[in-house]
C-alpha positions as MATLAB code, in Angstrom:
seq = 'MRTPLPEATIARYLARRDEPAAHLDVIVLMGSAVLESVAVAAEVQHATSARILISGGIGHSTHHLDDAVRRRGLAVAVGRPESHVFRDLLTTMYDVPAAAIEIEDQSTNCGENAAFTRRLINEPGALMLIQDPTMQRRTHASFERSFADLPDTRLISHAPLIPWIGPDVVSAGPDLPEIWTLDRFRSLVLGEVRRLRDDPDGYGPRGLNYIDHVDIPSPVLAAYDDLATAHPALIRPPGA';
ca = [
     122.592   85.784  118.961;
     120.444   82.777  118.018;
     120.090   81.968  114.334;
     116.441   82.378  113.270;
     114.547   79.220  112.430;
     114.314   78.796  108.655;
     110.533   78.697  109.050;
     110.625   82.119  110.707;
     112.869   83.634  108.027;
     110.532   82.457  105.284;
     107.396   83.438  107.201;
     108.537   87.014  107.743;
     109.295   87.358  104.050;
     105.992   85.901  102.875;
     103.935   88.033  105.296;
     104.418   91.208  103.291;
     103.521   94.432  105.096;
     103.808   97.737  103.244;
     103.823  101.255  104.607;
     100.245  102.334  105.368;
      98.498  104.739  103.025;
      97.097  108.078  104.098;
      93.879  107.200  102.265;
      92.218  103.909  101.349;
      89.445  103.304   98.856;
      88.950   99.551   99.180;
      90.020   96.875  101.655;
      90.312   93.640   99.682;
      89.955   90.793  102.157;
      90.825   87.359  100.811;
      89.035   84.314  102.158;
      91.266   81.856  104.013;
      91.457   79.802  107.187;
      93.153   82.681  109.020;
      90.301   84.178  111.038;
      92.579   86.926  112.347;
      92.261   88.504  108.885;
      88.650   89.392  109.652;
      89.509   91.302  112.825;
      92.248   93.239  111.039;
      89.963   94.158  108.136;
      87.288   95.340  110.568;
      89.782   97.467  112.475;
      90.951   99.141  109.260;
      87.378   99.671  108.076;
      86.368  101.361  111.316;
      89.447  103.609  111.157;
      89.111  104.593  107.488;
      85.465  103.981  106.458;
      86.806  102.264  103.320;
      84.525   99.657  101.812;
      85.473   95.988  102.112;
      85.489   93.679   99.113;
      85.717   90.057  100.246;
      87.087   87.670   97.637;
      86.703   83.932   98.075;
      84.572   81.059   96.873;
      84.796   77.361   97.710;
      88.222   75.899   96.991;
      90.441   73.012   97.974;
      91.300   74.668  101.316;
      87.834   75.879  102.331;
      87.476   72.957  104.739;
      90.359   74.428  106.753;
      88.276   77.587  107.291;
      85.292   75.460  108.316;
      87.497   73.570  110.788;
      88.846   76.837  112.242;
      85.315   78.181  112.751;
      84.294   74.981  114.544;
      87.420   74.860  116.724;
      86.799   78.387  117.939;
      83.091   77.841  118.506;
      81.959   80.700  116.281;
      78.261   81.013  115.550;
      78.372   81.178  111.757;
      77.320   78.560  109.237;
      80.073   76.718  107.381;
      80.116   74.789  104.114;
      79.672   78.009  102.158;
      81.905   80.304  100.079;
      84.681   81.745  102.216;
      83.552   85.295  101.461;
      80.103   84.568  102.921;
      81.596   83.229  106.146;
      83.880   86.268  106.468;
      80.992   88.654  105.754;
      78.928   87.139  108.552;
      81.847   87.404  110.963;
      82.391   91.055  110.029;
      78.764   91.999  110.576;
      77.986   89.918  113.663;
      81.256   90.047  115.584;
      82.888   93.293  114.487;
      79.969   95.649  113.754;
      80.934   96.334  110.142;
      77.817   97.575  108.304;
      76.560   95.177  105.644;
      76.289   98.135  103.266;
      80.072   98.585  103.474;
      80.743   95.037  102.240;
      80.857   93.675   98.689;
      81.229   89.989   97.850;
      83.151   88.122   95.148;
      82.360   84.451   95.742;
      83.647   82.568   92.703;
      87.443   82.659   93.106;
      89.275   79.546   94.282;
      92.939   80.672   94.297;
      95.174   83.754   94.518;
      95.163   84.381   90.779;
      91.382   84.326   90.637;
      91.173   86.542   93.744;
      93.070   89.149   91.753;
      91.414   88.633   88.367;
      87.845   88.537   89.697;
      88.447   91.528   91.967;
      89.716   93.469   88.959;
      86.350   92.900   87.257;
      84.631   94.682   90.153;
      87.011   97.658   90.398;
      87.002   99.971   87.417;
      88.545  103.133   88.849;
      92.134  103.493   90.106;
      92.548  103.994   93.828;
      94.292  102.723   96.930;
      93.615   99.054   97.714;
      94.720   97.331  100.910;
      95.209   93.598  100.395;
      94.684   91.342  103.437;
      95.476   87.673  102.966;
      96.659   84.584  104.829;
     100.225   85.658  105.692;
     101.747   82.620  104.006;
     100.148   83.761  100.724;
     100.386   87.543  101.118;
     103.409   88.044   98.842;
     102.095   85.821   96.052;
      98.706   87.507   96.299;
     100.364   90.903   95.895;
     102.189   89.666   92.787;
      98.912   88.330   91.378;
      97.199   91.688   91.911;
     100.095   93.494   90.246;
      99.539   91.329   87.172;
      95.739   91.749   87.147;
      95.790   95.507   87.806;
      98.596   96.329   85.350;
      96.005   97.866   83.026;
      94.883  100.271   85.780;
      98.295  101.868   86.408;
      97.257  104.537   88.903;
      96.006  101.891   91.328;
      98.067  101.649   94.513;
      98.342   98.196   96.073;
      99.194   98.043   99.779;
      99.816   94.629  101.297;
      99.011   94.161  104.959;
      99.461   90.629  106.243;
      97.173   90.283  109.278;
      99.930   88.773  111.440;
     103.521   87.613  111.490;
     103.309   83.903  112.312;
     104.553   82.834  115.736;
     106.192   79.424  115.557;
     105.816   77.224  118.607;
     107.042   73.681  119.288;
     104.029   72.017  117.641;
     101.713   74.715  116.311;
     101.855   78.093  114.611;
      99.628   80.960  115.723;
      99.434   84.738  116.025;
     101.398   84.611  119.270;
     102.104   82.547  122.397;
      98.939   81.347  124.146;
      96.782   82.342  121.145;
      94.633   79.871  119.158;
      96.299   77.499  116.741;
      96.169   78.481  113.076;
      98.331   75.721  111.596;
     100.055   72.619  112.852;
     103.804   73.006  112.510;
     104.070   70.413  109.737;
     101.249   71.982  107.722;
     102.842   75.404  108.124;
     106.204   74.089  106.940;
     104.552   72.517  103.908;
     102.739   75.765  103.099;
     105.793   78.018  103.274;
     107.904   75.562  101.277;
     105.206   75.550   98.613;
     105.003   79.340   98.530;
     108.719   79.832   97.941;
     108.627   77.208   95.223;
     105.762   79.058   93.510;
     107.455   82.449   93.782;
     110.707   81.204   92.275;
     111.074   82.123   88.622;
     112.077   78.716   87.298;
     110.331   75.918   85.352;
     108.498   74.733   88.495;
     107.457   78.210   89.641;
     104.722   80.683   88.796;
     107.016   83.302   87.222;
     107.630   83.988   83.499;
     110.078   81.065   83.199;
     107.479   78.681   84.583;
     103.682   78.828   84.512;
     103.719   82.624   83.973;
     100.956   83.390   86.462;
     102.947   86.257   88.019;
     105.797   88.555   87.018;
     109.359   87.912   88.166;
     109.856   88.166   91.941;
     113.310   88.763   93.426;
     113.585   86.477   96.457;
     116.301   87.536   98.938;
     119.209   85.113   99.272;
     118.620   84.529  103.033;
     115.090   83.350  102.215;
     116.348   80.995   99.522;
     118.955   79.654  101.942;
     116.266   79.127  104.583;
     114.153   77.299  101.994;
     117.061   74.979  101.176;
     117.653   74.288  104.877;
     113.988   73.558  105.548;
     113.590   71.430  102.413;
     116.656   69.389  103.355;
     115.375   68.846  106.892;
     111.806   67.970  105.827;
     111.838   66.505  102.289;
     108.556   64.664  102.854;
     106.738   68.012  103.171;
     107.694   69.200   99.684;
     104.717   68.910   97.388;
     105.264   68.112   93.694;
     105.059   70.991   91.164;
     101.475   72.054   90.545;
     100.218   70.782   93.896;
];
C-alpha cells in the first residue's frame, strides 16, 4: 500500500465533513476562490429549501476569486465583495431565488465570517457551513467560538470537495479545472495547521486565542512536519 502524500493527509483533515442533518435552517456559504462551493450550496438549497447566508467582503485573497472567475470565463462582474459574486453565480447559474439569499459583505477572514454571521442569526437552529476546504476546520472552530452564546445551535461542516492533488495543480478531481497551484496549496495547508495548533504561534488559547483548543491527530502533525521539512520556503511567518 502506498503511503499517502503528506499534502493529502493534511487536506483530508482540513476538509471537515460532518454527518448531514435531517433538517437545515441556514446554509452559511463563505466567500472564497473555490467556485465549487457555490454549486454545492445551490444543490443543498434546492434539496432543503434552507435560506443561504453568504459571508464575505473584500479581503487579501479576493483577487484569487476574481482570477478564478476570469479563468473559467464566467459572466459575472469581479472586483466586488466575494458575497456579491457568489450571489450572482447562485442566481444566474444555479437558479437559486434571490429571495432565498442574504448577504454579509464586510468580513475579511474566518473569524469575521463567524462573528458577523452571528449578528444576523438570533435564533438557534441547524447551520451548514460551506467553506474553502483548506479553511473548513478553522472556520468551524471560529463559528463554535462565536455561537457559544447560542448553545442550541447545531453547526454542520460540509467542505465542498476533498482536494485532488495532481503533479502541478490541485483541483476537485482529475481533468477538472485548477483551483490552486501545487505550491500555493502546500503553503495554504501548512499555514492552516500552524494556525490550528495551540501554541504561541497558533490561534488557540495558548497563542492568539481566536479559537478554542483543537486536538490535531498525530498523523496530521507528522504529515505537517514532513511537508514543512521538504518545503521550508513555503512556510509563512506567524501572523501571515
